[in-house]
TORTOR-193852 format. One record per residue: residue number from 1; residue in three letters; x, y, z of N, C-alpha, C in turn. Coordinates in Angstrom, 3 decimals. Layout:
<atoms>
+------+-------+----------+----------+----------+----------+----------+----------+----------+----------+----------+
: logu : vexlo :     n.xx :     n.yy :     n.zz :    ca.xx :    ca.yy :    ca.zz :     c.xx :     c.yy :     c.zz :
+------+-------+----------+----------+----------+----------+----------+----------+----------+----------+----------+
:  NUM :   ala :        X :        Y :        Z :        X :        Y :        Z :        X :        Y :        Z :
...
+------+-------+----------+----------+----------+----------+----------+----------+----------+----------+----------+
</atoms>
This chain:
<atoms>
+------+-------+----------+----------+----------+----------+----------+----------+----------+----------+----------+
: logu : vexlo :     n.xx :     n.yy :     n.zz :    ca.xx :    ca.yy :    ca.zz :     c.xx :     c.yy :     c.zz :
+------+-------+----------+----------+----------+----------+----------+----------+----------+----------+----------+
:    1 :   unk :    0.925 :    8.040 :  -17.269 :    0.374 :    7.084 :  -16.640 :    0.490 :    7.065 :  -15.294 :
:    2 :   unk :   -0.387 :    6.777 :  -14.424 :   -0.439 :    6.791 :  -12.803 :   -0.661 :    5.372 :  -12.594 :
:    3 :   unk :    0.461 :    4.631 :  -11.549 :    0.402 :    3.365 :  -11.240 :    0.410 :    3.473 :   -9.729 :
:    4 :   unk :   -0.753 :    2.999 :   -9.113 :   -0.945 :    2.844 :   -7.780 :   -0.652 :    1.447 :   -7.165 :
:    5 :   unk :    0.401 :    1.323 :   -6.185 :    0.720 :   -0.119 :   -5.866 :   -0.181 :   -0.307 :   -4.383 :
:    6 :   unk :   -0.718 :   -1.176 :   -4.368 :   -1.561 :   -1.746 :   -3.127 :   -1.242 :   -2.817 :   -2.739 :
:    7 :   unk :   -1.530 :   -3.304 :   -1.355 :   -1.309 :   -4.562 :   -1.063 :   -0.994 :   -4.492 :    0.520 :
:    8 :   unk :   -1.007 :   -5.646 :    1.161 :   -0.927 :   -5.616 :    2.788 :    0.547 :   -5.150 :    3.039 :
:    9 :   unk :    0.346 :   -4.299 :    4.390 :    1.645 :   -3.938 :    4.719 :    2.756 :   -5.022 :    4.699 :
:   10 :   unk :    3.920 :   -4.757 :    4.559 :    5.119 :   -5.573 :    4.332 :    5.106 :   -6.339 :    3.006 :
:   11 :   unk :    4.228 :   -6.101 :    2.008 :    4.539 :   -6.610 :    0.782 :    5.358 :   -6.276 :   -0.182 :
:   12 :   unk :    6.002 :   -4.986 :    0.097 :    6.793 :   -4.447 :   -0.711 :    6.514 :   -3.196 :   -1.542 :
:   13 :   unk :    5.359 :   -2.574 :   -1.200 :    4.647 :   -1.426 :   -2.119 :    5.969 :   -0.519 :   -2.226 :
:   14 :   unk :    6.500 :    0.002 :   -1.175 :    7.426 :    1.123 :   -1.217 :    8.546 :    0.663 :   -2.035 :
:   15 :   unk :    9.085 :   -0.310 :   -1.774 :   10.257 :   -0.723 :   -2.462 :   10.224 :   -1.059 :   -3.993 :
:   16 :   unk :    8.965 :   -1.718 :   -4.286 :    8.822 :   -1.967 :   -5.730 :    8.391 :   -0.754 :   -6.512 :
:   17 :   unk :    7.543 :    0.172 :   -5.827 :    7.051 :    1.257 :   -6.600 :    8.390 :    2.129 :   -6.822 :
:   18 :   unk :    9.406 :    2.223 :   -6.159 :   10.337 :    3.170 :   -5.990 :   11.224 :    2.636 :   -7.029 :
:   19 :   unk :   11.675 :    1.327 :   -7.145 :   12.328 :    0.759 :   -8.145 :   11.709 :    0.739 :   -9.788 :
:   20 :   unk :   10.158 :    0.541 :   -9.722 :    9.708 :    1.005 :  -10.920 :    9.691 :    2.192 :  -11.493 :
:   21 :   unk :    9.447 :    3.078 :  -10.566 :    9.550 :    4.569 :  -10.890 :   11.049 :    4.749 :  -11.553 :
:   22 :   unk :   12.087 :    4.368 :  -11.134 :   13.302 :    4.565 :  -11.347 :   13.536 :    4.152 :  -13.024 :
:   23 :   unk :   13.072 :    2.870 :  -13.028 :   12.997 :    1.937 :  -14.294 :   12.399 :    2.863 :  -15.418 :
:   24 :   unk :   11.288 :    3.268 :  -15.157 :   10.356 :    3.883 :  -16.109 :   10.660 :    5.362 :  -16.415 :
:   25 :   unk :   11.452 :    5.900 :  -15.359 :   11.513 :    7.469 :  -15.490 :   10.513 :    8.179 :  -14.963 :
:   26 :   unk :    9.479 :    7.449 :  -14.204 :    8.259 :    8.210 :  -13.690 :    8.694 :    8.793 :  -12.170 :
:   27 :   unk :    7.854 :    9.761 :  -11.899 :    8.190 :   10.265 :  -10.215 :    7.633 :    9.151 :   -9.293 :
:   28 :   unk :    8.287 :    8.996 :   -8.284 :    7.889 :    8.090 :   -7.175 :    7.223 :    9.018 :   -6.174 :
:   29 :   unk :    6.149 :    8.497 :   -5.712 :    5.388 :    9.380 :   -4.658 :    4.981 :    8.308 :   -3.495 :
:   30 :   unk :    4.993 :    8.435 :   -2.228 :    4.705 :    7.588 :   -1.226 :    3.717 :    8.134 :   -0.412 :
:   31 :   unk :    2.093 :    7.835 :   -0.445 :    1.296 :    8.437 :    0.365 :    1.603 :    8.398 :    1.728 :
:   32 :   unk :    2.055 :    7.321 :    2.318 :    2.339 :    7.234 :    3.697 :    3.255 :    8.700 :    4.227 :
:   33 :   unk :    4.297 :    8.780 :    3.374 :    5.425 :    9.864 :    3.574 :    4.539 :   11.289 :    3.487 :
:   34 :   unk :    3.468 :   11.299 :    2.415 :    3.040 :   12.748 :    1.952 :    2.116 :   12.993 :    3.491 :
:   35 :   unk :    1.484 :   11.910 :    3.927 :    0.424 :   12.077 :    5.054 :    1.370 :   12.454 :    6.350 :
:   36 :   unk :    2.444 :   11.854 :    6.548 :    3.266 :   12.227 :    7.767 :    3.883 :   13.748 :    7.503 :
:   37 :   unk :    4.146 :   14.154 :    6.426 :    4.580 :   15.596 :    6.196 :    3.382 :   16.308 :    6.449 :
:   38 :   unk :    2.208 :   16.075 :    6.058 :    0.846 :   16.838 :    6.226 :    0.548 :   17.037 :    7.761 :
:   39 :   unk :    0.629 :   15.741 :    8.434 :    0.306 :   15.666 :    9.755 :    1.151 :   16.396 :   10.700 :
:   40 :   unk :    2.651 :   16.335 :   10.353 :    3.738 :   16.768 :   11.124 :    4.053 :   15.659 :   12.239 :
:   41 :   unk :    3.570 :   14.529 :   11.945 :    4.015 :   13.421 :   12.914 :    3.969 :   12.110 :   11.993 :
:   42 :   unk :    4.460 :   10.881 :   12.798 :    4.423 :    9.738 :   11.976 :    3.223 :    9.394 :   12.052 :
:   43 :   unk :    2.847 :    8.316 :   11.226 :    1.511 :    7.268 :   11.288 :    1.231 :    6.888 :   12.524 :
:   44 :   unk :    2.094 :    6.362 :   13.086 :    1.814 :    5.725 :   14.572 :    1.211 :    6.841 :   15.640 :
:   45 :   unk :    2.152 :    7.903 :   15.523 :    1.846 :    8.980 :   16.369 :    0.279 :    9.438 :   16.087 :
:   46 :   unk :    0.154 :    9.764 :   14.745 :   -1.181 :   10.186 :   14.350 :   -2.476 :    9.388 :   14.695 :
:   47 :   unk :   -2.147 :    7.936 :   14.729 :   -2.905 :    6.607 :   14.994 :   -3.442 :    7.028 :   16.659 :
:   48 :   unk :   -2.284 :    7.066 :   17.415 :   -2.551 :    7.382 :   18.812 :   -3.354 :    8.644 :   19.321 :
:   49 :   unk :   -2.919 :    9.602 :   18.620 :   -3.294 :   11.015 :   18.763 :   -4.932 :   11.173 :   18.303 :
:   50 :   unk :   -5.267 :   10.473 :   17.197 :   -6.692 :   10.953 :   16.506 :   -7.477 :    9.586 :   16.345 :
:   51 :   unk :   -6.827 :    8.396 :   16.344 :   -7.463 :    7.324 :   15.938 :   -7.563 :    6.883 :   14.586 :
:   52 :   unk :   -8.106 :    5.599 :   14.350 :   -7.933 :    4.896 :   12.870 :   -8.886 :    5.887 :   12.006 :
:   53 :   unk :  -10.227 :    6.207 :   12.585 :  -10.998 :    6.890 :   11.752 :  -10.538 :    8.180 :   10.895 :
:   54 :   unk :  -10.009 :    9.107 :   11.781 :   -9.180 :   10.274 :   11.507 :   -8.288 :   10.049 :   10.543 :
:   55 :   unk :   -7.488 :    8.843 :   10.648 :   -6.299 :    8.743 :    9.991 :   -6.931 :    8.230 :    8.352 :
:   56 :   unk :   -7.897 :    7.365 :    8.353 :   -8.516 :    6.782 :    7.246 :   -9.023 :    8.097 :    6.451 :
:   57 :   unk :   -9.794 :    9.092 :    6.913 :  -10.304 :   10.154 :    6.460 :   -8.915 :   11.104 :    5.764 :
:   58 :   unk :   -7.825 :   11.357 :    6.644 :   -6.864 :   12.046 :    6.081 :   -5.897 :   11.344 :    4.884 :
:   59 :   unk :   -6.193 :   10.106 :    5.210 :   -5.471 :    9.132 :    4.214 :   -6.119 :    9.423 :    2.885 :
:   60 :   unk :   -7.278 :    9.342 :    2.829 :   -8.309 :    9.262 :    1.572 :   -8.134 :   10.650 :    0.971 :
:   61 :   unk :   -8.441 :   11.832 :    1.947 :   -8.052 :   13.202 :    1.383 :   -6.910 :   13.353 :    0.631 :
:   62 :   unk :   -5.548 :   12.952 :    1.116 :   -4.518 :   13.098 :    0.542 :   -4.465 :   12.171 :   -0.960 :
:   63 :   unk :   -5.105 :   11.011 :   -0.938 :   -5.059 :   10.468 :   -1.975 :   -5.709 :   11.135 :   -3.112 :
:   64 :   unk :   -7.094 :   11.641 :   -2.755 :   -7.760 :   12.282 :   -3.792 :   -7.440 :   13.729 :   -4.258 :
:   65 :   unk :   -6.964 :   14.201 :   -3.276 :   -6.378 :   15.988 :   -3.464 :   -4.870 :   16.205 :   -3.843 :
:   66 :   unk :   -4.181 :   15.205 :   -3.999 :   -2.803 :   15.156 :   -4.474 :   -2.862 :   15.457 :   -6.225 :
:   67 :   unk :   -1.847 :   16.286 :   -6.351 :   -1.849 :   16.755 :   -7.834 :   -0.590 :   15.997 :   -8.331 :
:   68 :   unk :   -1.327 :   14.888 :   -9.144 :   -0.049 :   13.949 :   -9.421 :    0.467 :   14.229 :  -10.863 :
:   69 :   unk :    1.795 :   14.038 :  -10.958 :    2.133 :   14.092 :  -12.372 :    1.604 :   13.110 :  -13.301 :
:   70 :   unk :    1.820 :   13.508 :  -14.616 :    1.238 :   12.758 :  -15.561 :    1.668 :   11.118 :  -15.591 :
:   71 :   unk :    3.220 :   11.053 :  -15.154 :    3.651 :    9.646 :  -15.020 :    4.264 :    9.649 :  -13.778 :
:   72 :   unk :    3.605 :    8.716 :  -12.870 :    3.840 :    8.601 :  -11.376 :    3.601 :    7.190 :  -11.043 :
:   73 :   unk :    4.568 :    6.807 :  -10.137 :    4.275 :    5.471 :   -9.388 :    4.206 :    5.693 :   -8.137 :
:   74 :   unk :    2.940 :    5.305 :   -7.448 :    2.396 :    5.762 :   -6.000 :    2.540 :    4.634 :   -5.071 :
:   75 :   unk :    3.036 :    4.746 :   -4.078 :    3.189 :    3.630 :   -3.057 :    1.764 :    4.247 :   -1.899 :
:   76 :   unk :    0.839 :    3.344 :   -1.714 :   -0.263 :    3.635 :   -0.938 :   -0.156 :    2.744 :    0.499 :
:   77 :   unk :   -0.864 :    3.257 :    1.406 :   -0.947 :    2.459 :    2.705 :   -1.514 :    1.242 :    2.561 :
:   78 :   unk :   -1.576 :    0.222 :    3.482 :   -2.007 :   -1.417 :    3.195 :   -3.541 :   -1.086 :    3.493 :
:   79 :   unk :   -4.021 :   -0.276 :    4.100 :   -5.486 :   -0.346 :    4.140 :   -6.083 :    0.679 :    3.445 :
:   80 :   unk :   -5.651 :    1.627 :    2.517 :   -6.099 :    2.683 :    1.804 :   -7.266 :    2.101 :    0.871 :
:   81 :   unk :   -7.080 :    1.079 :    0.149 :   -8.026 :    0.586 :   -0.856 :   -9.362 :   -0.019 :   -0.262 :
:   82 :   unk :   -9.176 :   -0.156 :    1.037 :  -10.378 :   -0.898 :    1.708 :  -11.333 :    0.266 :    2.399 :
:   83 :   unk :  -11.229 :    1.506 :    2.427 :  -12.033 :    2.497 :    2.781 :  -12.652 :    3.438 :    1.930 :
:   84 :   unk :  -13.832 :    3.985 :    2.185 :  -14.540 :    5.045 :    1.260 :  -14.699 :    4.418 :   -0.114 :
:   85 :   unk :  -14.192 :    5.285 :   -1.143 :  -14.456 :    4.708 :   -2.417 :  -13.019 :    4.935 :   -3.051 :
:   86 :   unk :  -11.856 :    4.664 :   -2.371 :  -10.365 :    4.868 :   -2.721 :   -9.995 :    4.024 :   -3.842 :
:   87 :   unk :  -10.372 :    2.679 :   -3.812 :  -10.113 :    1.634 :   -4.547 :  -10.729 :    1.904 :   -6.195 :
:   88 :   unk :  -12.043 :    2.459 :   -6.032 :  -12.672 :    2.941 :   -7.399 :  -11.910 :    4.141 :   -7.784 :
:   89 :   unk :  -11.585 :    4.964 :   -6.961 :  -10.878 :    6.259 :   -7.393 :   -9.540 :    5.963 :   -7.992 :
:   90 :   unk :   -8.711 :    5.189 :   -7.562 :   -7.609 :    4.681 :   -7.982 :   -7.457 :    4.051 :   -9.201 :
:   91 :   unk :   -8.624 :    3.159 :   -9.369 :   -8.662 :    2.561 :  -10.642 :   -9.282 :    3.559 :  -11.926 :
:   92 :   unk :  -10.046 :    4.513 :  -11.440 :  -10.817 :    5.314 :  -12.388 :   -9.276 :    6.443 :  -12.948 :
:   93 :   unk :   -8.358 :    6.899 :  -12.050 :   -7.696 :    7.690 :  -12.062 :   -6.077 :    7.130 :  -12.323 :
:   94 :   unk :   -6.034 :    5.879 :  -12.791 :   -4.668 :    4.906 :  -13.027 :   -4.769 :    3.708 :  -13.056 :
:   95 :   unk :   -4.081 :    2.998 :  -12.888 :   -3.938 :    1.537 :  -12.759 :   -3.270 :    1.003 :  -11.444 :
:   96 :   unk :   -3.962 :   -0.059 :  -10.943 :   -3.600 :   -0.246 :   -9.419 :   -2.687 :   -1.770 :   -9.771 :
:   97 :   unk :   -1.982 :   -1.908 :   -8.953 :   -1.258 :   -3.338 :   -8.914 :   -1.173 :   -3.683 :   -7.560 :
:   98 :   unk :   -1.729 :   -4.956 :   -7.307 :   -1.866 :   -5.387 :   -5.978 :   -0.607 :   -6.587 :   -5.796 :
:   99 :   unk :    0.330 :   -6.461 :   -4.931 :    1.460 :   -7.313 :   -4.546 :    0.805 :   -8.237 :   -3.579 :
:  100 :   unk :    0.439 :   -9.640 :   -4.230 :   -0.057 :  -10.345 :   -3.360 :    0.995 :  -11.409 :   -2.790 :
:  101 :   unk :    0.836 :  -11.623 :   -1.575 :    1.707 :  -12.584 :   -0.853 :    1.036 :  -13.349 :    0.464 :
:  102 :   unk :    1.418 :  -14.504 :    0.742 :    0.746 :  -15.338 :    1.844 :    0.798 :  -14.741 :    3.201 :
:  103 :   unk :   -0.016 :  -14.798 :    3.939 :    0.009 :  -14.411 :    5.289 :    1.249 :  -14.812 :    6.269 :
:  104 :   unk :    1.841 :  -16.055 :    5.933 :    3.001 :  -16.701 :    6.367 :    4.397 :  -15.671 :    6.123 :
:  105 :   unk :    4.292 :  -15.395 :    4.767 :    5.463 :  -14.529 :    4.014 :    5.371 :  -13.209 :    4.699 :
:  106 :   unk :    4.080 :  -12.717 :    4.669 :    4.065 :  -11.214 :    5.186 :    4.424 :  -11.440 :    6.841 :
:  107 :   unk :    3.936 :  -12.163 :    7.534 :    4.456 :  -12.256 :    8.930 :    5.692 :  -12.228 :    9.175 :
:  108 :   unk :    6.471 :  -13.098 :    8.302 :    8.073 :  -13.339 :    8.285 :    8.483 :  -11.771 :    8.173 :
:  109 :   unk :    8.261 :  -11.157 :    7.152 :    8.633 :   -9.897 :    6.660 :    8.348 :   -8.712 :    7.955 :
:  110 :   unk :    7.072 :   -8.894 :    8.355 :    6.581 :   -7.703 :    9.197 :    7.269 :   -8.113 :   10.856 :
:  111 :   unk :    7.525 :   -9.146 :   11.109 :    8.032 :   -9.629 :   12.635 :    9.227 :   -8.528 :   12.933 :
:  112 :   unk :    9.991 :   -8.294 :   11.852 :   11.132 :   -7.573 :   12.211 :   10.802 :   -6.091 :   12.498 :
:  113 :   unk :    9.842 :   -5.488 :   11.812 :    9.301 :   -4.036 :   11.972 :    8.133 :   -3.521 :   12.642 :
:  114 :   unk :    7.646 :   -4.180 :   13.451 :    6.302 :   -4.024 :   14.044 :    6.402 :   -2.787 :   14.699 :
:  115 :   unk :    7.391 :   -2.253 :   15.259 :    7.375 :   -0.935 :   15.989 :    6.827 :    0.131 :   15.346 :
:  116 :   unk :    6.776 :    0.259 :   14.105 :    6.226 :    1.356 :   13.454 :    4.773 :    1.193 :   12.777 :
:  117 :   unk :    4.252 :    0.021 :   13.248 :    2.967 :   -0.351 :   12.604 :    1.981 :   -0.483 :   13.690 :
:  118 :   unk :    1.180 :    0.393 :   13.896 :    0.256 :    0.494 :   14.916 :   -0.689 :   -0.780 :   15.034 :
:  119 :   unk :   -1.123 :   -1.346 :   13.969 :   -2.037 :   -2.301 :   13.880 :   -1.608 :   -3.739 :   14.364 :
:  120 :   unk :    0.019 :   -3.699 :   14.257 :    0.622 :   -4.974 :   15.011 :    1.061 :   -4.781 :   16.107 :
:  121 :   unk :    0.954 :   -3.914 :   16.751 :    1.693 :   -3.963 :   18.150 :    1.199 :   -5.012 :   19.139 :
:  122 :   unk :    2.349 :   -5.557 :   19.518 :    2.072 :   -6.542 :   20.497 :    1.926 :   -8.129 :   19.884 :
:  123 :   unk :    1.901 :   -8.189 :   18.642 :    1.573 :   -9.387 :   17.987 :    2.933 :   -9.914 :   17.300 :
:  124 :   unk :    2.917 :  -11.359 :   17.512 :    4.097 :  -12.103 :   17.160 :    3.856 :  -13.521 :   16.803 :
:  125 :   unk :    4.598 :  -14.063 :   16.059 :    4.319 :  -15.516 :   16.021 :    2.984 :  -15.795 :   15.232 :
:  126 :   unk :    2.322 :  -16.982 :   15.847 :    0.934 :  -17.622 :   15.305 :   -0.006 :  -16.336 :   15.624 :
:  127 :   unk :    0.100 :  -15.521 :   16.441 :   -1.014 :  -14.548 :   16.657 :   -0.735 :  -13.522 :   15.452 :
:  128 :   unk :    0.607 :  -13.351 :   15.132 :    0.776 :  -12.302 :   13.970 :    0.345 :  -12.684 :   12.725 :
:  129 :   unk :    0.415 :  -14.357 :   12.562 :    0.070 :  -14.873 :   11.161 :   -1.531 :  -14.922 :   11.288 :
:  130 :   unk :   -2.256 :  -15.329 :   12.593 :   -3.600 :  -14.945 :   12.336 :   -4.158 :  -13.889 :   12.168 :
:  131 :   unk :   -3.749 :  -12.718 :   12.756 :   -4.046 :  -11.385 :   12.563 :   -4.181 :  -11.129 :   11.011 :
:  132 :   unk :   -2.889 :  -11.396 :   10.433 :   -2.671 :  -11.113 :    9.064 :   -3.758 :  -11.958 :    8.270 :
:  133 :   unk :   -3.910 :  -13.291 :    8.406 :   -4.790 :  -13.954 :    7.954 :   -6.189 :  -13.387 :    7.722 :
:  134 :   unk :   -6.609 :  -12.954 :    8.983 :   -8.089 :  -12.352 :    9.149 :   -8.216 :  -11.077 :    8.323 :
:  135 :   unk :   -7.154 :  -10.154 :    8.645 :   -7.195 :   -8.867 :    8.040 :   -7.126 :   -9.109 :    6.418 :
:  136 :   unk :   -6.388 :   -9.936 :    5.947 :   -6.178 :  -10.306 :    4.564 :   -7.456 :  -10.688 :    3.815 :
:  137 :   unk :   -8.368 :  -11.606 :    4.682 :   -9.443 :  -12.134 :    4.013 :  -10.653 :  -10.810 :    4.018 :
:  138 :   unk :  -10.469 :   -9.810 :    4.937 :  -11.296 :   -8.705 :    5.009 :  -10.805 :   -7.721 :    3.652 :
:  139 :   unk :   -9.726 :   -7.536 :    3.564 :   -9.124 :   -6.766 :    2.511 :   -9.012 :   -7.211 :    1.032 :
:  140 :   unk :   -8.882 :   -8.437 :    0.815 :   -8.739 :   -8.949 :   -0.359 :   -9.834 :   -8.658 :   -1.279 :
:  141 :   unk :  -10.917 :   -8.317 :   -0.716 :  -12.108 :   -8.239 :   -1.860 :  -11.926 :   -7.005 :   -2.419 :
:  142 :   unk :  -11.081 :   -5.936 :   -1.790 :  -10.830 :   -4.627 :   -2.351 :   -9.428 :   -4.841 :   -3.156 :
:  143 :   unk :   -8.503 :   -5.575 :   -2.685 :   -7.340 :   -5.775 :   -3.279 :   -7.561 :   -6.449 :   -4.612 :
:  144 :   unk :   -8.365 :   -7.321 :   -4.793 :   -8.629 :   -8.091 :   -6.011 :   -9.435 :   -7.208 :   -6.949 :
:  145 :   unk :   -9.797 :   -5.962 :   -6.679 :  -10.280 :   -5.265 :   -7.903 :   -9.058 :   -4.576 :   -8.511 :
:  146 :   unk :   -7.791 :   -4.945 :   -8.210 :   -6.825 :   -4.239 :   -8.805 :   -6.924 :   -4.357 :  -10.381 :
:  147 :   unk :   -6.260 :   -3.623 :  -11.218 :   -5.869 :   -3.832 :  -12.535 :   -5.090 :   -4.936 :  -12.791 :
:  148 :   unk :   -4.111 :   -5.116 :  -12.051 :   -3.068 :   -6.132 :  -12.236 :   -2.796 :   -6.572 :  -10.699 :
:  149 :   unk :   -2.812 :   -8.178 :  -10.645 :   -2.351 :   -8.725 :   -9.489 :   -1.089 :   -9.567 :   -9.667 :
:  150 :   unk :   -0.155 :   -9.212 :   -8.772 :    1.221 :   -9.681 :   -9.152 :    1.582 :  -10.756 :   -7.875 :
:  151 :   unk :    2.362 :  -11.841 :   -8.004 :    2.929 :  -12.465 :   -6.777 :    4.180 :  -11.826 :   -6.598 :
:  152 :   unk :    4.131 :  -11.529 :   -5.334 :    5.205 :  -10.717 :   -4.600 :    6.403 :  -11.589 :   -4.224 :
:  153 :   unk :    6.449 :  -12.908 :   -4.613 :    7.604 :  -13.704 :   -4.308 :    8.662 :  -13.633 :   -5.432 :
:  154 :   unk :    8.283 :  -13.799 :   -6.656 :    9.330 :  -13.773 :   -7.956 :    8.915 :  -12.675 :   -8.568 :
:  155 :   unk :    9.046 :  -11.347 :   -7.910 :    8.845 :  -10.184 :   -8.754 :   10.252 :   -9.592 :   -9.286 :
:  156 :   unk :   10.136 :   -9.065 :  -10.230 :   11.099 :   -8.377 :  -10.893 :   10.724 :   -7.098 :  -11.412 :
:  157 :   unk :   11.652 :   -5.893 :  -11.506 :   11.132 :   -4.713 :  -11.947 :   10.825 :   -4.738 :  -13.461 :
:  158 :   unk :   11.384 :   -5.562 :  -14.250 :   11.103 :   -5.880 :  -15.620 :    9.707 :   -6.329 :  -15.742 :
:  159 :   unk :    9.475 :   -7.504 :  -14.716 :    7.995 :   -8.047 :  -14.917 :    6.939 :   -6.997 :  -14.625 :
:  160 :   unk :    7.335 :   -5.913 :  -13.696 :    6.591 :   -5.303 :  -13.135 :    6.232 :   -3.912 :  -14.153 :
:  161 :   unk :    7.286 :   -3.698 :  -14.975 :    6.968 :   -2.707 :  -16.013 :    6.332 :   -3.188 :  -17.291 :
:  162 :   unk :    6.419 :   -4.535 :  -17.573 :    5.663 :   -5.162 :  -18.424 :    4.299 :   -5.403 :  -18.139 :
:  163 :   unk :    3.782 :   -5.674 :  -16.816 :    2.522 :   -5.672 :  -16.341 :    1.801 :   -4.252 :  -16.376 :
:  164 :   unk :    2.710 :   -3.121 :  -16.084 :    2.301 :   -1.721 :  -15.803 :    1.812 :   -1.090 :  -17.149 :
:  165 :   unk :    2.919 :   -1.574 :  -18.287 :    2.402 :   -1.087 :  -19.400 :    1.644 :   -1.677 :  -20.474 :
:  166 :   unk :    1.089 :   -2.783 :  -19.864 :    0.160 :   -3.588 :  -20.938 :   -1.247 :   -2.933 :  -20.483 :
:  167 :   unk :   -2.095 :   -3.177 :  -21.649 :   -3.355 :   -2.445 :  -21.373 :   -4.166 :   -2.897 :  -20.231 :
+------+-------+----------+----------+----------+----------+----------+----------+----------+----------+----------+
</atoms>
């Protein structure tokens, strides 16, 4: 079974997908890392050099052209479900798990690591919360199409395994 973790940046997609993969004995895959390897540069560098549109196209191509093993847990980029038919593709080719958190919780988590996140450059405090609130409002229409929606606050690998293996 393929499990695609989705959600806003900072919600814990990579951390939880890595833990769940280890717990289930599945392969862990990080689409952001795969994109950086293919591009030969960081996502921030790619954004700067080629712009968001080119980034979204490459991200979608990597999602759809990757040869996934039968049992894989895949961490995706925060915006990936919101472009092209990516969300529909993931739901057709596996299960999606949306890690849901409030804008304030996301801002608290992201405030420490903004340097590597192109969309957050120069944002902090109330401005960061406002940006996240606005972006989340745009993205939740896609995120909420997930097979499963989990609360990111009280998450455990056991709870994720139970959700992931349910029908």
